[in-house]
N, C-alpha and C positions, 0 to 999 in steps of 0.2 A: 504494500500500500504506500509506503513511504517513497519507494522508487517511482511508482506511478504518479504520485502527487508531484514529486520533484520534476519529473519529465514533462508532465502536462504544463506545469507552471513555467518551466524554462522556455517552452515553445508557445507561451502566451495563451494557453487554454486554462486560464485561472479559474473560471467558473466551473469547469469540469473537475479540476484539481480540488477545488473547495468541496464539491459534491462528494468526491471519493473520500476525502478526509473526514467530512462530517458523518458520512454513513458508517465508516469504520469506527469512529469515536462513539457514535450512538450505539452500535452493536456491542462494543466492549462495555460501555456503561450499562446497557440493558442486561447483559449477562452477569455483570458484577452485582447488580441489584438483585438478580434472581438467585445467584449462587454464593455471593459474598467473597469472590476471588476473581483475579484476572488469570486466565489460562493461556497456554501456548498457542492453541489452534482454534480457528473459528471457521465455520462454514458460511461464507458471505452470500451464498445463494439461498440457503435456508434460514439465514440470520439466526444462527445458533452456535453455541459452544459445545453442543452435544455431538461430538464426532468420534468418540472412543471406539465405536464399532466399525468405523470406516478407516482407522489408521492401519496402514499396511507396512510402513517402514519406521524405524527409530523406536521411540517409546511406544509401549502398548497402551498407554493412557494419556489423556490430555493433561499435561503437567501444570500445576499451579505455580504462578509467579515467575514465569519464564522471562528472562531478561530482555530478549529481543522485542517481544510484544509490549512489555512495559515501556521500553525505550521509544518504540515507534508511536505508541499512544501519546507519550509526553511530547515528542518532537512534532507530531501533527497538531496537538493542542497549541504549542508555541507558534507554529506556522500560522494557524488560523487567527490567533490573537494579534499577529503582526501583519496581517494583510493590508 
């Protein structure tokens, strides 16, 4: 999501970048309010963090507090605040 937002923004598709950023942030917040944690993986099509049954590689569960997701969430929040 971060790469998509940065790419769209650099090529002057700021409205589209803003939409991607807001949708991701809203998904993370929605799932945090539901489960009380930020997890590693999200299904952006189904708008859910319930992906454990679909994981084929790496961890066999959706790990809580994964650093990349937390970092992207904060970076996108910062980006949106500074538009």
